N, C-alpha and C positions, 0 to 999 in steps of 0.2 A: 333284184333280177340275178340276185347269183347264189350261189350255195355251197357248202362246207363239204369239204373233206373229214372234218375234225367232228363234227357234228355226229352227239354216240350215245348210247346208251348199251345198254347190255344188259342180253336176253340170253338165258344157261342151256343145253341140256348135258346133263351128268351122266356118265356108266360104272356105274355104281356097284359091287356087291352087296347079298342081301343084306341090308342093314337096318333104322331105326330113328330116322332123323329125330331129335333130338338138340337137346342141353346140355354139356356138361354140366356138372358138380363143381363150384368154384375150388381151386386144389386152399390146403390148409393154409398156404406161404401169398396165399391172392385174400384170401378173408383175411389173416393179418396187414393182408399194403389199405386193405378197403376204408376211406377215413374219407371228412365230411373237409374239404376245406373251402374257407375261406378267401383265397386270395385269389388274384386278378387273372385272366385267362393267359394262356399260353401264345404268344404272335409268330410264327415267321416270313419272314421277307420274299418272296418269291419271285423270281426272275423269270421277263419275258426272253421267248427264241419265234423265231420266224419262220411260218412255213411258205417260198411261192405254188401259189395253184396257177398249174401253164392249162390253158383252156375250162376252164369250171360252168363253164355257160350251160348251166339245165337247164332241162324243157323251155329253152330263150330259143332254138329255128324253130318254131315254127311265126318265132314272130317277125322272122328277119336277120337275128341278129347271132353273130357267128361267135360260135366260143371259143375263139381264139383273143378275141377284144376285151376278156374277164380275166384276165390273170388277174392274181392277186395274191396279199400275204396275208396269211391267215396267223394269230397269237397263239400261244403256251405258253401257262406261268403253273412253271415249277419251283419244288421246296425240294430237301430232302430229309428223307427216315432214316433211319437209324438199322438191322435185322438181327438179332440174332439173341441165343439167353444167354449165352455167354457175354458179358461188359470185352476180352479182347479179341472177341470173337466179329463183334460185331462186327458189320461191311455198313456203309454207306451209299443208298439209293437215289438217282434224281427220281423224281415222281411227279406227275403228275394232277390233282387234287380236283378228284371228281362230282361233283353232287346228281349227275346224270346217271351212279354207274353203283354198284353196290360189294365186289370184291377190290383187298390186294390183291393185284394180278403183277407176278417180279419176273423178270426175262431171267433169264435161267439157267446156269452148265450144263442140265439137265438135255438142254436145248443148243443145236448145232448146227439149225437154219442161218442161211445168209443174215438174216434181219436179229435174228441172236447174237452172235460172234459182233458185229460193231455195238452193239451197249454194255454198258456194265450187269456184267453178269454174278446174278443170289447164289451163293453155296450153302444150299437145305446142310450138308457135313461140315463144313467150314464152321456152322454156326451153331452147331448141336440143335437144329428141328431135326420134325422127328410126322413120318408117316400117321398122317392118320385116313381114317373112315369119316362119312363128311355125320356121322351121328357121333365123331370125338374122339372113338375108341382109337387107341394106339396101335398100327401096323406090328405083327408078332415080326423080329428076326430073319427076314429072308421071305415077307409078306407083302407085299404090291396091298398100297393103301386105295380109296380111291378116284377117280379124275374125271376133273371140271371140264366142256366142251363151250367156249366163251363165244359169241361170237361180235365180234362192234360194224355195226351200219352206219358207216363211212359213206353211203348212199353212192358210189363209185363203182368203178365195173366191180371190182375185186372186193367186198368187203375185209376188212382185219378178222382173224381169229385166231385164238389160245387155245390151244389144250394143254391141261397140262396138269400135276402131279398133286392133291392137297396135304399140305405144309401144317404142321401146328408148331409156328415159333415166337420171338417174342419182335414185337413192332414195336419201333420209340419213332415220337416228330428229331426232325433232325436238330441240328445244336447251331445251329445257326436261327440266333432267335434277336429280338428288339431287346434294349435297356429292361429287367426286371421280370424277363417272364422267365416265372421261377425254371427248371432243369428236370425232372423227375415224371416223365409222359411215358412210360411205358404199357405196355399192356402185350397179352399170353391171348395169339390167336388163330386163328385158321389162314393160307393164304393157298394160293396158287402156282406153283410152280410150276414155269412154261417149259414144257420139253418138246416145243413144237409153237413156231407161229409164223401166220403165212399171210399174204397178203402187202403191199407196195406201201397202203399204211404204218406197217410197224417195220418195215423197213426203212424208212427212210423218219419215222419218229423219235423225234427230239426228246427222251425221256427215258427210263429206264425198268419203269414198269406206274401203276397208275395205280391211286389211292380210291377208292369209292366212296364217296358222302352221304348215301343217300338212305332214304330209310330201310327198316328192314324186311324191307318188302320185293327189294330188289336183288337183296346176299343168300346164301345159301340155306344159314338162319340165322344165329344171334353171335354164334361165336363166330363168323365170317363178317361180324357186319365189326368197322375198325371203330367209327366215332363212336356207335353205344358200346362196346364195350372200353374204350376207351373212357365214358363217362364212368362207368359202371365202378369201374375196377381203381380209375386217379381219386372219384369222389369229387368231382369235379361241376361246374352248371353244363347241365344237357342241350348248350349252345354250342356257335359254334357261325364266326363270320366273314366275309367276304371285302376285299376290298380294291380295285382296279380302275388304276390312275386312267382319266382321259388323255391327258398327254403324258411322253415320255418323262419332260420337265417335270411333270408332279410327283417321282420318282418312284418306290419299286412296288407293285404291289403284294399284297397280304393277307393271310389269313389268320385268325386268330381258333383257337379252340380253347372251351371251358369260362366262351362272357362273348361281349365285343368292344370294338373299342372305340368310346364317344371321342374319340381326335378326330376320329373319320366321320361325323356326322354334321350335317350343316342345316340341320335342323330337322325333331321330332320324326321318331320310327313311329311309322300307321304297322299296326299287325293285323293278321287275316289270317283264317282258316286253310290247312292243308286240306285238297278233300280229296277223301279216296287214300288215307297217309298206308290203307295195308296193304297197297298196291309196289308202293315201295318210294316213287316217284315226290320232288317238291314239288308240288300243283298246284291250283288256285282259279276261282273260273272267274269266268273275264264274263259281262253284263253287257257290254256293247266295246266300240271299237268307231276313234272321229277321226279325219283326216284333215285339221283348221275344223270347220263347223260342218262339215259332209259327216254325217252317221254310214256310215260303211256298214251295209244291208250284210251280217254273216252269222251276227251272236242272241240277233232278233230272234228269232224261233224258239232257238234251245242258248245257252247260258256256254261259250265256246269253256274250253281248258289250258294254259297256261301253263308250261311246267320250265321252269329255274333250274338252266344246263348250264352251268361253269366249264364244260368243253369247248361249247361251241363260240364261234365268230360269228356269227349270224343269228338276225335274229327271224326263225323260222310261224309262212303264216299258213293259215290252207290255202290248199291251192285256188282251188276252185274262186277264193276273194282275193288271190294276186295281182292277177289284173289290175281290177276297179280301185288297191293304192297304190299300184304303179303310178297310176294313171294322171289318178288328182294329185300323187307326190307334184310328180314333176306338170303338172298341171301347175296345180302353186309356184314351182320353182320361177317358170318361166324361161326360156328358150334362154336369153342374152344371161340369168343366171348356171343353168347349164352347164356352161362352156365356159365362165367364168371360174377364177383362181378361189371364189370363197363358194363353200359348197352347206353354207348355215341361213342358208332364204324360204330356207320350204315351210310349209305349216306344220304344227307339233301334230303327232302321232297320241294316241290320248286312247287310253285304256283302264274303263272303269268296272271294278274289282264286284262283284256283287254283294258284298255289303257295304260300299258307295266308295272304297281308296282309287283317285282313279291316280292314273303311273302315266306319266307324259313323257314320249321323246322326242327331241326337237333334233331338225338335221344334222344338228352339231352328233349325235351323237346313232342316227340310223342311215348316214350321208357321207361318200367318199367320196375322192378328190380320183379320173380316172383319164385315160390316155381319151375314152372319148367322151369327154367333162364331168360331171357329180353326176354318183350315181348309187341306187339306196346298197343298204345290208339285206336287203330282204330273201328269204329267204321257201320258196313254195313250195307246202311236202304234200306229196302224194298219198293216196290211200294204199298206200303198197307198206308206208311204215309206220313204225309200232316199236310196244318198247317194254319188257317183263316177262316176256312169254317164259317158263322152267319149266323143263325133262325132269324126271329122278325114275332111271330106269326109260323104262316102257311107259310108264305114267305122267303125264300131261297132268302134273300139278299148277301153274299157274297158269290160264291163258293169257296173251296177246294184249295189253292196249293198243287199238288201230289212233295214232295220232291225225291223223283226213279233219279237220275242223278243228286242229288245237292250236296253240302261237307256241316256239320255241322263246322263251326269257333269255336268250345269249349274251356277249361282253355286252352289242350297244346298251342293256339296260344293265347290268353291272358297273357301267365308266359311271351311268346316274346318279345311281340310287347305292351305297352300300347298304349288304344286304346279311341281315343274323335268319338262320337257322336253328329254332328251337327244336330237339330232338322226341323231351319228354312232351311237346306241350301240341305238336302237332300244326306248327303255324311258323308264318314266314313273319318278316320284319324288315320295315321297306324306308328311305332312309334320306333326302338330297348325299350326295356327299359330297365331300368339304369338296370345291375346287369346281362341283358342278351346281351350275348360277344358273337362276330362272329363266327360260325362257323369253320374260320381258327384257332383261337386259344384255347389255352388247359385251360381246366378250372378245379376244384380238383371235384371229386365228393362227396356227403354228403352224410358220412354213417349213419347217426344218424336216427332210423323206421321214413318213415314216418306221423305209428299213434299217433302222439304228443298232441292231443285236444283232445277232447271229441268223442264219440265213440254211435254211436242209429243200431243195426244190424239191416238191410232189408234181409227177404230173397225177391227172386227175380225170378223169373222163366220166361220158353221163353212160349210164346203163341202158340198158333196151329191154332187158329184161328183169318179170318180175321173183322180188326174193319170198321164197318162203319163210314162215316162221321161225322151223326148227327143223333141221332135219340132218337122221345122222350119217357122219362122213364116211 
């Protein structure tokens, strides 16, 4: 019954000088750095930042529900990176690691908009970064490299957008790490240094940049895909993994690169293939959906897609099935339960994937307490929602994938399942997370307020206009 300003994917419009798309050859220094490593993964703790969304009742007016009744809190899980070719000039940036996007995008000193000035800004000049073309060739003295225009479709009235220069620089995982993590994790790559950031999303965002962790299909090319480059250069296991705690007292979230942390697993990993990995999204195929004992008529005629998106605080569902899902869940909870302090009495939501693996969410994951009682974290996806469109110059190089008929597996799923992303084998591993008890067991409700950390007020409004997939500014 709610939607999230943070639900986002990247799609690109590049305005470039004539050049050829391709991957630059490894430099001699990089080749000497290549090695096979049998060390464990590098694990970064993530801090939670909370954003209050005002009146985010998208698509609810037809049902007589006021948007103001749906003020809510969105979570951002943030970590640090260091950027700079020279260690003495390396700059620390607070970033969101986003599985639904494919670029490293940083606020920069080249940007003078209000959205940029309130964050820490990356300086290519200070760090030794060089302007480049999308082909990988360096711009000559006095020459301007290529520019990328990126839209973050956050489903509000003014989706955030970034226009920035392509810069070649060194990006390192942050210095704050768990005990035992090795320290050498840097990669030379192409990033986007913002020179214009528009939209309230960026003005109020609690981070200095975004590190995209999609597959290569959402990136401009292989040189701009952070984890692909990192795994190649560092010789690490081509896996990363996300842990999101169910409650604040369960500790901090974390992200591991070069493998996963088995201590976060309360059950075995179930591996499933990524569908159409060439498109770049971490998506699986869903064969059926159930609420309790009721099969929802949504994936019966054709399998649905389920996209794992770490930037979404909600559980995106096809618009056509949203009302049926809501009605079935509320019938299962009962009026008394809706008005009680305990929002864990609802039926299980089960997604059976095409190869047989079943992912189960309890009401503990998909419901939350609000001023009007218990409500779900389901967000209806409309026909205008899409991901992955790319244009090079005036030529469309990749058409966008429509999300109508898809599910977006955001924070509710990540709180229950420790999720491992295998970049080489194009597969996803889901394992019951430590602290996520099976639905047949009782577990006490946390009575502490959710708002235990930082707050940023973000006013979101319903969009009344259709969005274009790509448009030239």
